[in-house]
N, C-alpha and C positions, 0 to 999 in steps of 0.2 A: 504494500500500500504506500502510495506517495504521500509524504508528510507536507511537502511544499510543491506548489505548481506555479511557475512563472508564466506570464503572458505579456503581450504588448510590444514585442520586438518587431522589427521590420526594416525596410529600406527607406531612408530619407536623404534629401540633399543637404549639403552643408548649410548651417544656419537654421535648420528645421528643429522640430521638437518631437519627443516621444514620451509616453508615460508607461512605465513598466509596473506590473502588479505581481505581488507574491501572495498567493492564496494559501492559507493555513488549513490543515485537515481537521483541526480541533480548536475550540476556544482557548484551551490551556496554552497552546502555542502562541496564539494571538495575544493573550493577556499576560503571560508569565515569562516569555522568552525574549532574549535579545535577538533581534532580527537584523541581518546585514545584507548588503549587496556587494558582490565582488564582480570583477570582470577579467577576462583573459583573451588576448589576441594571439594569433599564431606566432610561435617562437618566443613568447614572453611568459613570465610567471603570472599566476593568478594574483591580482592586486585588489586591495580593499577600496571600496568606493564610498559607502555610507552605512550607518547603523542607527537603530533606534531602540531604546531600552523600554521595559514595561512602564516606567514612569514618564516616558516621553522625551528623555534626553537624547539628543542627536549628535552624531559625529559625521563629518564629511571630509573626504580626502582633499588635500590642497589643490590637486590637479583639476577638481571639478567644483570647487567652492564658488558660489555666485551663479552657477549654472544648474546644478543638480540639487533637488530638495527631496528628502525622505519624509514620509508621513504615514500615519495609521488611519485607516478608514474604518470607523466603528460600525457603520451600517453594513458594509460588505465583508468585514473581517479580513481585510487585506492590508499589506504593507506596500505602499506605492513609492516609486522613484520617478519624479517629474524631471525630465531632462530638456533643457532649452539650449539654443545657440550651439548645436552639435557641430563637431568638426570631424574630419576623417580619422583623427587620432582617437576618437571615441569608439571606433569600430571594434567590436569584441563580442564574445559570448558573455552575457550577464547572468550571474547565478545568485540565487537567494539562499541564505544560511540562517539557521535558527539554533540558538544555544540557550539552555536553562541554567541559571545560577544555582549551584548546589547539587547539580546532577551531571552525569557524564555524557548525556545525549548531545549529539551534534548532527543536525540534519542539513542536507544540501538538496536543492532542487536540480532539475536536469539542465537548466539553462535556456536562455532565449537569445537569438541572434539579433544584434543591432549592427546595421551597416550604414555608414554615412558616406555618400558619394561627393566628389568635388564639384 
């Protein structure tokens, strides 16, 4: 059973926007887990993009600050990543990750492709 499912990836031109969503399989993941977005492009290591804690505290990587925003949607039980002013350097597979403080569980989604053309 998939604990996390990403959606919203696609092909956009430079300067465009996309909104990614990470759907949780249970309310416990949505409410009690730290949820993060990572990305990985060919030939590179997977890198941290942004995270949000159960209390709403957020962190955003320096490379995307001012352009990417992470948030929690209480109505749909999803963690969203709003991306604007996209550049070809943002092209990567984007992954959702969930970890629960005090537990050893560490869930990863299957990823969603984001491609930004020149």
